[in-house]
N, C-alpha and C positions, 0 to 999 in steps of 0.2 A: 594192334593199338589198344585193345581192350584191357591188357594187363599193364601197360607201360606206366600210366600215372600211378596205379596202385604200387608198382614196384619202386617208383621214385619215392613215394611216401614211406614205404617199408624200409628203405635204406637211408633216408634223410637223417642227417646228424641231429636234427631236432626231435627225432623219435625218442621218447623218454625211457630208454632201456638202462641208463646208468653207465654208458660207455665212457663218459667223461671222467669217471672215477678210477679208470684202470689203465696202467701202462704196460701190462703183460710182460714186465721184466725190464723194460728199457730204463726205468728209474734207477735200478741197481747200477747200470753202466754210467748214468749221469752222476750218481753219488761217487763213483770211483774215478770220475774224470775221463772216462773212455769216450763216452758220448758227450760232446760239449759244444757242438756247432752244427751247421747245416750239413756239412760233408760227412761228419762222423755219424750223425743220426741217419743219413741216407744209407750209409754202409750197414748200420744195424738193421734198418728197415728191410733192406734187400735180403739180408740173411734170414730175418724173421719170416718173410714171405716164402722164400724158397726152401728153408730148412725146418720150419715149424708149421706155419699156417697151411701150407699145401698138404702136409702129411697128417694133419689133425682135422680142423674144421672143414677145409676144402674137400678132402677125400670123403668125409662123412656126408657132406651135401650130395656129392656124386653118387655115393652108394645108396642113399635113400631114394634118389631119383630112379635108380636102377632096380628098385624093388627089394633091397635087403630089409629084413625085418626091423621095424622101428625099435622094438624093445631090445633086440640084440645090439643094434647100433648104440643105443643109449647106454647100455651096460659097458660096451667096449670103450666108449668115450670116457665114462667114469673111471675105468681101469687105466686108460692110457694117459690121462691128464694127471701126471704124477705130482706136480707142485700144487699144494693145497689151495693157495690163493687163486691160481688160474682155474682150477676146477670149480671153486666157489664162484668165481667171476662168470664162468660159463653158465652156472645154474641161476645166478641172480639175474643176469641179462636174459637168459632163456625164460625164466619165470615171468619177467616183465613183458617179454615179447608174446608169450602165450596169453597173458592177460589182455594186452592191447589188441592182439590178433582176434581174440574172441569177440571183442566189441566192434572192431573195424572191418576185419576180413574173416568172418565166421565161415566154417566149413565142417562137414562131418569128420574129416581127417584131423583137423585141429582139435575138435572136441574129444576125439578118441585119445589124442596125446595128452590133453589136459586131464582126462579121466585117469589115464595111466599114472600120471604124476600125482594126482590127488589121492589115489589109492595105494601109492607106494610101489607100483609096478615099474616105474621109470623115474629118473631124476629130473629130466627137463632141461636139456642142454640147448644153448643158443643156436648153434648151426642147424640142429635138427628142427627146432621151432621155426627157424627161418625157412628151411627147405620144405617143411610141411605147408606153410602158408604160401610160399612161392609156387609150389607144384599145384596147389589148389586153385591158384589164380591163373594157371595155364602158362606160367613163365617157362620158356625152354631151358633145358639144363645148363647149357653154356652161358646163357644170359644170367641165370640165377647165380652161377659160380662167379662170374665176373662182378656182378653187383655185390655179392657178399664179401668177396675178397677186397674189393676197392672200398667198400664201406668201412671195413675193419682198418684198412690202411689210412683212410681219411680220419677216423676217430683217433688213431694213434698219433697221427701228425698234428692234429689239433691239440692234443695233450702235450706233445713235444714243444709246440709253440709256446705254451704256458710254462712248461717245466724247465727248459734248458736255460733261458728262453730263446726262441727264434722269432724273427719278424714274420708278419703275415705273408709278405711276398716270398720269403724264404720257404715258408710252408708250402706255398703253391708250386714253387720250383721242385721241392722234394716230391710232391704228388705227381707232377708231370714226369719226373724221372722214374717214378714207380710204375708207370704204365707198362714198360717193357717187362718188369719183374712180375707183375700180375699176369700178363699174357703168357710168360714163360711158365708160371705156376699152373695156369689153366691147362697148358699143353702137357705138363708133367703129370698132373692129376689124372688126365685122360688115360695115361699108361700105367698108373699104379694098380696094385692088387689089394684086396682086403687085408692081406698080411702086412701091408705097409702102414696101416693105420697106427699112429702113435710113434713112428720111427723118426723122432725129431732130434735135433742137435742137443747133445748133453750139455754143452756150454750154455745154451739158452735156458734149458731147464734148471741148471744150477743157479743162474742169475735170478730166475723166478723164485726159487726156494730161498735164496739169500735175502730177497726183498722182505720176507716175513719178519726178519730180525734187524732190519735196517733202522738206525736210530731215529732218523727224521724222514718223514715220507709225506708226499702230496697225494699219493694214489693208494688204493686198496690192494693193488696187485702190480 
């Protein structure tokens, strides 16, 4: 119980990390008319969870919990997040999380990561900032993974409610259906190896790259 309230605060959509400004590629599909309603967004979200989120942020969280060197993971994430907007999104939200965490959930591990970022030894990615804080709070690995993945899904769904647009109830139905996808992703992450980091769907990456040159945009990524 000691970490549960802190974890809820850490993943609350009101935490000002800037997640409301990022679609992580789904806006490209909206512009093309591929994602246009509750059903099509649910299909995109399921693919994003299983083919991108699990192999990037999710695996990075697990590897940090298992003791892989923080600096090495930071460098690997920088190298594997090929779309510029998505890489910058990870750094912007990670920077905000490091700043907020230092004030609200301070720990020696978090200060170390902040120092690495400030001295240029690390970039400061969102999933690693989250994992450092969560592990310092004593959050078990599986709970941390579930919280991080579902918080990302929630942010994307809230953004889809505005962008497509979807109704608020439709957004809640999408989130409920995403429970199984998140659970499946957690199970898959458990069996991945470090070599799997960054092995995401090329189609999703291409859509994220195309967003940079999209004529009209609501989101930064």
